[in-house]
C-alpha positions as CSV (number, residue, x, y, z in Angstrom):
1,M,14.4,-160.3,124.2
2,T,16.0,-159.6,120.8
3,R,19.4,-161.0,119.9
4,K,20.9,-157.5,120.2
5,E,19.5,-157.2,123.7
6,E,21.0,-160.6,124.6
7,V,24.4,-159.5,123.2
8,K,24.3,-156.3,125.2
9,A,23.4,-158.1,128.4
10,A,26.2,-160.6,127.8
11,L,28.8,-157.9,127.3
12,I,27.8,-156.1,130.4
13,D,27.5,-159.3,132.4
14,S,31.0,-160.5,131.4
15,G,32.4,-157.1,132.2
16,V,35.4,-157.3,129.8
17,T,35.8,-157.4,126.0
18,A,39.1,-158.7,124.7
19,V,40.6,-156.7,121.9
20,L,42.4,-159.1,119.5
21,R,44.5,-156.6,117.6
22,D,47.5,-157.5,115.5
23,V,47.1,-161.2,116.1
24,P,48.7,-163.2,113.2
25,E,46.0,-164.5,110.9
26,D,47.1,-168.1,111.2
27,Q,46.9,-167.9,115.0
28,M,43.7,-166.0,115.4
29,V,41.4,-169.0,116.0
30,D,43.8,-170.5,118.5
31,V,44.2,-167.2,120.3
32,A,40.4,-166.5,120.4
33,R,39.8,-170.0,121.7
34,A,42.5,-169.6,124.4
35,V,41.1,-166.2,125.5
36,H,37.6,-167.6,125.7
37,D,38.9,-170.6,127.7
38,G,40.3,-168.0,130.1
39,G,36.8,-166.8,130.8
40,V,36.3,-164.0,128.3
41,C,33.1,-164.4,126.2
42,A,33.3,-161.1,124.2
43,L,36.0,-161.1,121.6
44,E,36.7,-158.1,119.4
45,L,38.6,-158.5,116.2
46,T,39.6,-155.3,114.4
47,A,38.4,-154.1,111.0
48,D,42.0,-153.1,109.9
49,A,43.2,-156.7,110.2
50,T,44.2,-158.6,107.1
51,R,41.1,-160.4,105.7
52,C,39.1,-159.4,108.8
53,S,35.8,-160.8,107.5
54,E,37.3,-164.2,106.9
55,Q,38.9,-164.1,110.4
56,V,35.6,-163.2,112.0
57,A,33.8,-166.0,110.2
58,A,36.5,-168.5,111.2
59,V,36.4,-167.5,114.9
60,D,32.6,-167.6,114.8
61,R,32.6,-171.1,113.4
62,A,35.3,-172.4,115.8
63,L,33.4,-171.1,118.9
64,D,29.9,-171.7,117.6
65,D,29.1,-174.2,120.3
66,T,30.2,-171.9,123.1
67,D,28.9,-168.7,124.7
68,A,31.5,-166.6,122.8
69,I,30.3,-163.4,121.2
70,V,32.4,-162.2,118.3
71,G,32.4,-158.5,117.3
72,V,34.5,-156.1,115.2
73,G,36.2,-152.9,116.3
74,T,38.0,-150.0,114.6
75,V,35.0,-149.7,112.3
76,M,35.5,-146.4,110.5
77,D,32.7,-146.3,108.0
78,P,29.4,-147.9,106.9
79,A,31.0,-150.2,104.4
80,A,33.3,-151.7,107.0
81,A,30.3,-152.1,109.3
82,R,28.3,-153.9,106.6
83,N,31.3,-156.2,105.8
84,A,31.7,-157.1,109.5
85,I,28.0,-157.8,110.0
86,E,27.9,-160.0,106.9
87,A,30.8,-162.0,108.3
88,G,28.9,-162.6,111.5
89,A,29.9,-159.8,113.9
90,E,27.4,-159.4,116.7
91,F,28.6,-156.1,117.9
92,I,30.4,-153.2,116.2
93,L,32.7,-150.7,117.9
94,S,34.2,-147.5,116.5
95,P,36.9,-145.2,117.9
96,H,34.6,-142.3,116.9
97,L,31.0,-141.4,116.2
98,D,29.8,-142.1,112.6
99,K,26.0,-141.8,112.5
100,E,25.8,-143.8,109.3
101,V,27.6,-146.7,111.0
102,V,25.0,-146.5,113.8
103,E,22.3,-146.6,111.2
104,V,23.7,-149.6,109.5
105,C,23.9,-151.5,112.8
106,N,20.4,-150.6,113.8
107,R,19.0,-151.6,110.5
108,A,20.7,-155.0,110.9
109,G,19.8,-155.4,114.5
110,V,23.4,-155.4,115.6
111,L,24.8,-153.8,118.8
112,C,26.6,-150.6,118.1
113,I,29.2,-149.0,120.4
114,P,30.6,-145.8,118.9
115,G,33.6,-144.0,120.5
116,I,33.1,-140.7,122.4
117,M,35.1,-138.3,124.4
118,T,32.8,-135.3,125.2
119,P,29.3,-134.9,126.5
120,T,28.2,-133.5,123.1
121,E,29.5,-136.6,121.3
122,A,27.9,-138.9,123.9
123,A,24.5,-137.1,123.5
124,D,24.8,-137.2,119.7
125,A,25.6,-140.9,119.8
126,M,22.7,-141.8,122.0
127,A,20.3,-139.6,119.9
128,A,21.6,-141.5,116.8
129,G,20.6,-144.8,118.3
130,A,23.8,-146.1,119.8
131,D,23.3,-149.0,122.3
132,M,26.4,-148.3,124.4
133,L,29.3,-145.8,124.4
134,K,33.0,-146.6,124.1
135,M,34.9,-144.0,126.1
136,F,38.1,-143.7,124.1
137,P,41.0,-143.3,124.8
138,A,40.4,-144.1,128.5
139,S,44.0,-143.4,129.4
140,T,43.7,-139.8,128.4
141,L,40.3,-139.2,130.1
142,G,40.6,-141.3,133.3
143,P,37.9,-143.0,135.4
144,G,36.4,-139.7,136.6
145,H,35.3,-138.8,133.1
146,I,32.6,-141.5,133.2
147,G,30.7,-139.7,135.9
148,A,31.3,-136.4,134.3
149,I,29.4,-137.7,131.2
150,Q,26.7,-139.5,133.1
151,G,26.1,-136.5,135.3
152,P,24.2,-134.5,132.7
153,L,23.1,-137.4,130.5
154,G,21.9,-139.9,133.0
155,D,22.9,-143.5,133.4
156,V,24.2,-144.1,129.9
157,P,26.2,-147.4,129.5
158,I,29.8,-146.6,129.1
159,M,32.7,-149.0,128.2
160,P,36.2,-147.4,128.7
161,T,38.8,-148.7,126.3
162,G,42.5,-147.9,125.7
163,G,44.7,-148.0,128.8
164,V,42.6,-150.2,131.1
165,D,44.7,-152.7,133.0
166,Q,44.6,-154.8,136.1
167,E,45.9,-151.9,138.2
168,N,43.2,-149.4,137.3
169,V,40.2,-151.6,136.2
170,A,38.6,-151.2,139.7
171,D,38.8,-147.4,139.4
172,Y,36.8,-147.6,136.1
173,F,34.1,-149.8,137.5
174,E,33.9,-147.6,140.6
175,G,33.6,-144.6,138.3
176,G,30.5,-146.1,136.6
177,A,31.7,-148.3,133.7
178,V,29.4,-151.1,132.8
179,A,32.3,-153.0,131.1
180,V,35.8,-152.4,129.8
181,G,37.6,-153.1,126.6
182,V,41.1,-154.4,127.0
183,G,43.9,-155.3,124.6
184,S,47.6,-155.9,125.6
185,A,46.8,-155.9,129.3
186,L,44.7,-159.0,128.8
187,V,46.2,-160.6,125.6
188,D,49.7,-161.9,126.1
189,Y,51.4,-161.1,122.8
190,Q,54.8,-162.6,123.8
191,A,53.0,-165.9,124.5
192,I,51.3,-165.6,121.1
193,R,54.7,-165.2,119.5
194,D,55.9,-168.2,121.4
195,G,52.9,-170.2,120.4
196,D,52.1,-170.8,124.1
197,M,48.3,-170.8,124.2
198,D,48.3,-172.0,127.8
199,A,49.9,-168.7,128.8
200,V,47.4,-166.8,126.6
201,R,44.6,-168.5,128.5
202,E,46.2,-167.8,131.9
203,S,46.7,-164.1,131.1
204,A,43.0,-163.8,130.1
205,A,41.9,-165.7,133.2
206,A,44.0,-163.3,135.4
207,F,42.2,-160.3,133.9
208,V,38.8,-161.9,134.3
209,E,39.7,-162.5,138.0
210,A,40.7,-158.8,138.4
211,V,37.3,-157.7,136.8
212,E,35.4,-160.0,139.1
213,E,37.3,-158.7,142.1
214,A,36.7,-155.1,141.0
215,R,33.0,-155.6,140.7
216,R,32.7,-157.2,144.1
């Protein structure tokens, strides 16, 4: 099994990727560690963050002796993808489909998850070599949209992101999601502002428990 296949299996097995958006740079490592301690192995930093590459490298180093998998989202173009991969990102997510981003990831052997909304975009992404699909924004599309895409295209791996919370996560898994991407419903930003990493960990753990319950 290649490393990319291992990362894909880990993302699906864990069921949830934590989106660490707008976390202060000087708290990123502590927040990432707390979220991981809460049971989330897949951590997504965002390419629009200040000094994203440095933050990715710092989190990667800090969690090197764990099962954490660090990736980068909001990757809008091939240059951003290359920068993230060079910093150590093991998976790349985009809010849209950019075939050149997919090509960069495939050349580097890194998991690529472009954003899609329509069956056409989904088919184009898979034909371009995408490994999984990010259904975004999930709140606009709803859980039923997963089956609507998988109906004509087959059992493509879809990860809804944007609007997934503890109240609806079971609906997305029942609808056919292989995993979900979650930001503020998992990451306690008030606790981050308060410097309360125990609360950050507990919030992550609560969402992990909701995912486990949903999958049962």
